[in-house]
C-alpha beads as a LAMMPS data file, in Angstrom:
LAMMPS data file: protein, C-alpha beads

90 atoms
89 bonds

1 atom types
1 bond types

-500.0 500.0 xlo xhi
-500.0 500.0 ylo yhi
-500.0 500.0 zlo zhi

Masses

1 110.0

Atoms # bond

1 1 1 -196.288 263.893 318.838
2 1 1 -194.015 266.895 319.375
3 1 1 -195.403 270.297 318.545
4 1 1 -193.360 273.256 317.325
5 1 1 -194.167 274.937 320.634
6 1 1 -192.445 272.165 322.588
7 1 1 -189.395 272.212 320.325
8 1 1 -188.848 275.891 320.984
9 1 1 -189.538 275.632 324.719
10 1 1 -188.505 272.062 325.590
11 1 1 -188.611 272.606 329.371
12 1 1 -191.949 274.397 329.458
13 1 1 -195.497 273.155 329.294
14 1 1 -198.229 275.148 327.568
15 1 1 -199.346 276.766 330.823
16 1 1 -195.897 278.236 331.515
17 1 1 -195.343 279.897 328.113
18 1 1 -195.947 283.646 328.523
19 1 1 -199.229 284.941 327.092
20 1 1 -197.815 288.037 325.411
21 1 1 -200.973 288.579 323.346
22 1 1 -203.029 288.698 326.549
23 1 1 -200.489 290.994 328.205
24 1 1 -200.599 293.337 325.209
25 1 1 -204.401 293.392 325.225
26 1 1 -204.486 294.096 328.977
27 1 1 -201.815 296.805 328.690
28 1 1 -203.783 298.649 326.015
29 1 1 -207.088 298.293 327.870
30 1 1 -205.523 299.638 331.071
31 1 1 -204.681 302.781 329.104
32 1 1 -208.170 303.193 327.668
33 1 1 -207.198 301.995 324.185
34 1 1 -209.984 299.437 323.934
35 1 1 -210.203 299.005 320.158
36 1 1 -206.697 299.980 319.107
37 1 1 -205.251 296.455 318.660
38 1 1 -205.673 294.602 315.375
39 1 1 -204.043 291.472 313.974
40 1 1 -203.368 290.218 310.465
41 1 1 -202.645 286.535 309.902
42 1 1 -201.413 285.005 306.651
43 1 1 -200.177 281.529 305.872
44 1 1 -197.774 280.359 303.212
45 1 1 -195.611 277.520 302.081
46 1 1 -196.550 273.991 301.073
47 1 1 -198.931 272.011 303.282
48 1 1 -196.128 269.843 304.656
49 1 1 -194.058 272.906 305.655
50 1 1 -196.620 275.662 306.164
51 1 1 -195.809 278.801 308.096
52 1 1 -197.771 281.725 309.507
53 1 1 -196.978 285.428 309.524
54 1 1 -198.824 287.508 312.097
55 1 1 -198.668 291.286 312.465
56 1 1 -199.793 293.302 315.486
57 1 1 -201.123 296.780 314.727
58 1 1 -201.907 299.449 317.283
59 1 1 -203.905 302.364 315.890
60 1 1 -203.083 301.094 312.378
61 1 1 -199.314 301.204 313.009
62 1 1 -197.363 297.937 312.883
63 1 1 -195.685 297.204 316.219
64 1 1 -194.814 293.542 315.736
65 1 1 -194.387 290.982 312.956
66 1 1 -193.413 287.338 313.292
67 1 1 -193.313 284.202 311.195
68 1 1 -193.465 280.721 312.724
69 1 1 -194.634 277.182 312.049
70 1 1 -197.825 277.793 314.054
71 1 1 -200.226 280.708 314.126
72 1 1 -200.110 280.749 317.929
73 1 1 -196.317 281.038 318.050
74 1 1 -196.280 283.785 315.415
75 1 1 -198.942 285.752 317.333
76 1 1 -197.099 285.287 320.625
77 1 1 -193.844 286.571 319.143
78 1 1 -195.520 289.505 317.353
79 1 1 -197.201 290.487 320.631
80 1 1 -193.871 290.271 322.460
81 1 1 -192.320 292.589 319.862
82 1 1 -195.212 295.035 320.246
83 1 1 -194.803 295.081 324.023
84 1 1 -191.087 295.762 323.587
85 1 1 -191.848 298.613 321.153
86 1 1 -194.185 300.102 323.758
87 1 1 -191.451 299.916 326.391
88 1 1 -193.213 297.229 328.430
89 1 1 -190.797 294.887 330.157
90 1 1 -191.562 291.263 329.357

Bonds

1 1 1 2
2 1 2 3
3 1 3 4
4 1 4 5
5 1 5 6
6 1 6 7
7 1 7 8
8 1 8 9
9 1 9 10
10 1 10 11
11 1 11 12
12 1 12 13
13 1 13 14
14 1 14 15
15 1 15 16
16 1 16 17
17 1 17 18
18 1 18 19
19 1 19 20
20 1 20 21
21 1 21 22
22 1 22 23
23 1 23 24
24 1 24 25
25 1 25 26
26 1 26 27
27 1 27 28
28 1 28 29
29 1 29 30
30 1 30 31
31 1 31 32
32 1 32 33
33 1 33 34
34 1 34 35
35 1 35 36
36 1 36 37
37 1 37 38
38 1 38 39
39 1 39 40
40 1 40 41
41 1 41 42
42 1 42 43
43 1 43 44
44 1 44 45
45 1 45 46
46 1 46 47
47 1 47 48
48 1 48 49
49 1 49 50
50 1 50 51
51 1 51 52
52 1 52 53
53 1 53 54
54 1 54 55
55 1 55 56
56 1 56 57
57 1 57 58
58 1 58 59
59 1 59 60
60 1 60 61
61 1 61 62
62 1 62 63
63 1 63 64
64 1 64 65
65 1 65 66
66 1 66 67
67 1 67 68
68 1 68 69
69 1 69 70
70 1 70 71
71 1 71 72
72 1 72 73
73 1 73 74
74 1 74 75
75 1 75 76
76 1 76 77
77 1 77 78
78 1 78 79
79 1 79 80
80 1 80 81
81 1 81 82
82 1 82 83
83 1 83 84
84 1 84 85
85 1 85 86
86 1 86 87
87 1 87 88
88 1 88 89
89 1 89 90
Protein backbone atom coordinates (compact mmCIF):
# COMPACT_ATOMS: atom_id res chain seq x y z
CA UNK A 1 0.00 0.00 0.00
CA UNK A 2 1.42 3.39 -1.00
CA UNK A 3 0.56 6.34 1.18
CA UNK A 4 0.23 9.92 -0.03
CA UNK A 5 3.33 10.70 2.02
CA UNK A 6 5.42 8.24 0.00
CA UNK A 7 4.09 9.55 -3.31
CA UNK A 8 5.21 13.06 -2.47
CA UNK A 9 8.58 11.97 -1.06
CA UNK A 10 9.36 8.75 -2.96
CA UNK A 11 13.00 8.57 -1.81
CA UNK A 12 12.34 9.29 1.85
CA UNK A 13 11.09 7.13 4.67
CA UNK A 14 8.88 8.53 7.42
CA UNK A 15 11.84 9.17 9.72
CA UNK A 16 13.58 11.42 7.19
CA UNK A 17 10.64 13.73 6.43
CA UNK A 18 11.21 17.02 8.28
CA UNK A 19 9.07 17.55 11.38
CA UNK A 20 8.13 21.17 10.69
CA UNK A 21 5.34 21.13 13.29
CA UNK A 22 7.86 20.10 15.95
CA UNK A 23 10.35 22.70 14.74
CA UNK A 24 7.67 25.40 14.91
CA UNK A 25 6.65 24.36 18.42
CA UNK A 26 10.29 24.34 19.59
CA UNK A 27 11.00 27.71 17.94
CA UNK A 28 8.07 29.35 19.73
CA UNK A 29 8.91 27.75 23.07
CA UNK A 30 12.53 28.90 22.81
CA UNK A 31 11.17 32.45 22.59
CA UNK A 32 8.88 32.09 25.60
CA UNK A 33 5.70 31.84 23.52
CA UNK A 34 4.45 28.68 25.19
CA UNK A 35 0.74 28.87 24.38
CA UNK A 36 0.79 30.97 21.23
CA UNK A 37 0.42 28.14 18.67
CA UNK A 38 -3.01 26.85 17.70
CA UNK A 39 -4.20 24.61 14.87
CA UNK A 40 -7.49 24.23 13.04
CA UNK A 41 -8.17 21.07 11.06
CA UNK A 42 -11.09 20.55 8.68
CA UNK A 43 -11.82 17.76 6.25
CA UNK A 44 -13.82 17.81 3.05
CA UNK A 45 -14.58 15.95 -0.11
CA UNK A 46 -16.13 12.53 -0.62
CA UNK A 47 -14.85 9.60 1.44
CA UNK A 48 -12.97 8.12 -1.51
CA UNK A 49 -11.16 11.43 -2.20
CA UNK A 50 -11.12 13.20 1.16
CA UNK A 51 -8.76 16.05 1.87
CA UNK A 52 -7.67 18.00 4.94
CA UNK A 53 -7.09 21.71 5.41
CA UNK A 54 -4.94 22.70 8.37
CA UNK A 55 -4.19 26.24 9.53
CA UNK A 56 -1.42 27.29 11.91
CA UNK A 57 -2.18 30.32 14.07
CA UNK A 58 0.30 32.16 16.24
CA UNK A 59 -1.31 34.58 18.69
CA UNK A 60 -4.56 34.23 16.72
CA UNK A 61 -2.92 35.30 13.44
CA UNK A 62 -2.81 32.80 10.57
CA UNK A 63 0.78 32.01 9.56
CA UNK A 64 0.21 28.90 7.47
CA UNK A 65 -2.57 27.09 5.61
CA UNK A 66 -2.33 23.88 3.62
CA UNK A 67 -4.60 21.32 2.04
CA UNK A 68 -3.50 17.73 1.41
CA UNK A 69 -4.80 14.18 1.19
CA UNK A 70 -3.70 13.49 4.78
CA UNK A 71 -4.01 15.54 7.94
CA UNK A 72 -0.34 14.94 8.72
CA UNK A 73 0.84 16.28 5.36
CA UNK A 74 -1.41 19.34 5.60
CA UNK A 75 -0.12 20.10 9.12
CA UNK A 76 3.49 19.61 8.04
CA UNK A 77 3.08 22.01 5.12
CA UNK A 78 1.19 24.61 7.19
CA UNK A 79 3.96 24.48 9.81
CA UNK A 80 6.60 24.91 7.11
CA UNK A 81 4.75 27.99 5.83
CA UNK A 82 4.56 29.40 9.36
CA UNK A 83 8.29 28.91 9.87
CA UNK A 84 8.95 30.69 6.58
CA UNK A 85 6.68 33.58 7.63
CA UNK A 86 8.68 33.86 10.86
CA UNK A 87 11.93 34.01 8.90
CA UNK A 88 13.14 30.62 10.12
CA UNK A 89 15.24 28.80 7.55
CA UNK A 90 13.93 25.31 6.90
